[in-house]
C-alpha positions in Angstrom: -5.5 1.6 21.0 -2.0 1.0 22.4 0.5 -1.5 20.9 3.8 -3.0 22.8 6.0 -4.1 20.0 8.1 -6.3 22.6 4.7 -8.2 22.5 4.7 -9.3 18.7 3.9 -12.5 17.5 6.1 -14.9 15.3 8.4 -14.4 12.1 5.6 -11.9 10.1 5.7 -9.3 12.6 2.3 -9.1 14.2 2.1 -7.1 17.7 -0.5 -8.1 20.1 -2.0 -5.7 21.7 -1.8 -7.3 25.5 -3.2 -4.5 27.1 -6.8 -5.7 27.6 -6.2 -9.2 27.8 -6.1 -11.5 30.6 -3.9 -13.9 30.4 -0.6 -12.2 29.5 2.4 -14.4 30.3 2.3 -16.2 27.8 3.2 -15.9 24.3 1.9 -16.6 20.7 3.6 -17.1 17.5 2.2 -17.2 13.8 3.1 -19.9 11.5 3.7 -21.8 14.6 1.9 -25.4 15.4 0.1 -26.1 18.3 -1.4 -29.1 20.1 -5.1 -28.8 21.4 -5.9 -30.5 24.7 -8.4 -32.8 22.7 -5.5 -34.3 20.6 -5.5 -32.4 17.2 -3.1 -29.8 15.8 -3.2 -26.4 14.6 -1.5 -23.7 12.5 -1.7 -20.1 13.8 -2.2 -17.9 10.7 -2.7 -13.9 11.9 -3.8 -12.1 15.0 -6.9 -9.4 14.4 -9.0 -7.3 16.3 -12.7 -8.0 16.0 -14.4 -4.5 15.0 -17.1 -4.8 17.6 -15.5 -5.1 20.7 -12.1 -5.1 19.9 -11.2 -8.5 21.5 -8.0 -9.8 20.2 -8.8 -12.6 18.1 -7.0 -16.0 16.6 -7.0 -17.1 13.4 -5.9 -21.3 12.7 -6.7 -23.7 10.5 -7.7 -27.0 11.9 -7.0 -30.5 10.2 -7.3 -34.3 11.6 -4.2 -36.4 10.5 -6.1 -37.5 7.2 -6.0 -33.7 6.2 -9.5 -33.4 6.2 -10.7 -30.5 8.2 -11.2 -30.9 12.0 -14.6 -29.7 12.5 -17.7 -28.9 10.3 -15.8 -25.6 8.4 -14.9 -27.6 5.3 -11.6 -24.6 4.1 -10.7 -25.6 7.6 -9.9 -21.8 9.5 -11.1 -21.1 12.7 -11.3 -17.9 14.9 -11.1 -17.5 18.6 -10.4 -15.3 21.1 -6.4 -14.9 22.3 -7.6 -15.0 25.8 -9.5 -18.1 25.4 -6.6 -19.8 23.8 -3.8 -19.3 25.7 -6.1 -20.2 28.6 -5.9 -23.8 30.8 -7.7 -26.6 30.5 -11.0 -26.6 33.2 -9.6 -30.0 34.8 -13.1 -29.5 37.3 -14.8 -30.5 33.5 -11.7 -32.8 32.0 -10.5 -34.5 34.9 -8.2 -36.7 32.6 -6.6 -34.2 30.4 -3.0 -33.7 31.4 -1.7 -30.9 29.4 -2.1 -27.3 31.5 -3.6 -25.3 28.2 -6.1 -25.3 25.9 -3.4 -25.2 22.5 0.6 -25.2 23.5 3.5 -24.9 21.4 4.5 -28.6 19.6 8.3 -27.9 19.6 
């Protein structure tokens, strides 16, 4: 599996293999904060590869503003496929959402 060094992520220099991913126009930065279209914020911790499917996955932490985990996982660490993380919001399913992408970087 080849990786393109020009497609490296974040300050820790983890390469992302974008060859097999559908969404190659957006970059993902490790340790940056992103806002989910439903309003909660996440921090990207790492990018890895699924051992069975070789799908690129995003590892991130997600906490609400009161410091508690956003969902049921007590430690607030989640994994999502890279392609899904970078995908656009389904505006047919969520017509009132103004954000274009599922996760957008917070500047």
